[in-house]
Steps between C-alpha positions, in 0.01 A plus 500: 500500500663529843512881471130517413385320816574788747316748282197268473496451878520876553204553266296236684578659838404845374171371361417316822578808710280718281218246534532473878548871563196667656291719278493872550187666644424655161506164327281345769256786465489458124433129539218562743340763277540310173183318390500127451446395141272209409803298388673532835533179705327650806194696387305693765228303673169679488279471808215255476177693445222442743244260359155651442190377678692399814309464825764405760588806712864590549614507862826616649738258663417414860855579614437866422212513749586676824288259700693201362831662592376555855378141538837376375668692784247357745580146389876547534471656846252234616722215385800632691293603802334160551823302463684730739249567779269197495608162634581228254204269435239766581210474257464876505813524285341322207170681546654845498732425210216350295274796576771744389563295187128480419469878524779541247426217257127562467565857389728370225261225394198730502680755286593236244147356491341843451528477120254210475298512821404804705332269750824310564692825537260630763492170687877460519552861602251453782681179604825697520329759722358229728842331532664825608229556758575154639870587516415825678327305777808277542729799552257660745477169691878479518523844663210442738603159640856625562391825664656709225355834400314548177570848377196717452454857377603634844830314506801732445645274230173424321503789253865446412438130439197577283691745283786255459259225392348733238831624362666362191829434677360211703543264205876549511558535875260264682730196475781691669283677759322192636837358607534783752137487620351287777186289474269779622627745238482244218149395596377861508667569165324201346168604653538844344583350159205260520259786577626686194473193277144426616399860428649485149327168428170648617538788254606257228186291551283812461677581173445146372129518575464831319691369198277194483186713507621734224688255276328169573649153513684290248183347351350840430823622337523184287140541381548871425823433309321238288210737424741777399684266267181382327379858457831597347478210254147596397598862443785393273264286291229765460738792459822373344787742505621604149850413397687825418762318292246348263324833445826676423611237250189527280599807286853372444404144414640409157229243444227765530669742260469258204152375590236619247212702626157358562345682205749355253447149633119519469491620135814384328559621147581215264728617225493285182821333416652605165434254217782353310421490124725208447333284757144608417301190405190689367497503115484838330170616350492459116428811292152549361496446120359774270203432275624375164372675178211345316578365156325660211 
């Protein structure tokens, strides 16, 4: 028994190493290409089919909107700008931060409400546009009362600032760049971003109006979906679809093969049952006697 223990331990170690050893690329490829049987513990999950007669439109996520990404940058820059360059206790800090936040949050809320209310979507998008216009005035006031220059199209750095605000790299570099910029540069950068966001919101509002005119509101889509459903139900009742399985099973049905035809069932031929002479209760007919001879 003592000699068998080392061999058993060696077998256990070999089995554990073979279990823990990584699989070769060929084996992994064969596992990925092999189909999953119905008896497997993890069967493939089929995607949920889209329900018919739906009327809620599908919208993309608001974070994928370019205008939302720009307003998020505006909010971050405004928060740091007001707490760094405005005196503590100034009411302008809260007003500017709230205006930047309203421009961002109303875009998100309007996008989420678009599925059930086009009116709410348009209203909230317009509120976001109005909030950014209010924030634009605050930045312009900051530059004017401090005798700082607001960069216009003739400024040598205006075009470079505009291109940077439109580029895709601003999302990854603005937090680092504003640390090296002064208040005039940050304010002009935010003014440029706000102008771009207001322009995109203006175009977005035009698109919403056109979609409402062509597609209608939620009540119209609900009514149309209900009418389509009722028409589909009526067409199924008046024109039922034949079942191909039932039509194919008629010639091969064993019950129909042994069923007598209609002609045989209407005029059945009754065959008399054979009589048994032993059990026949009718007496036999006696023979007719011959005329006896007359006596002389």
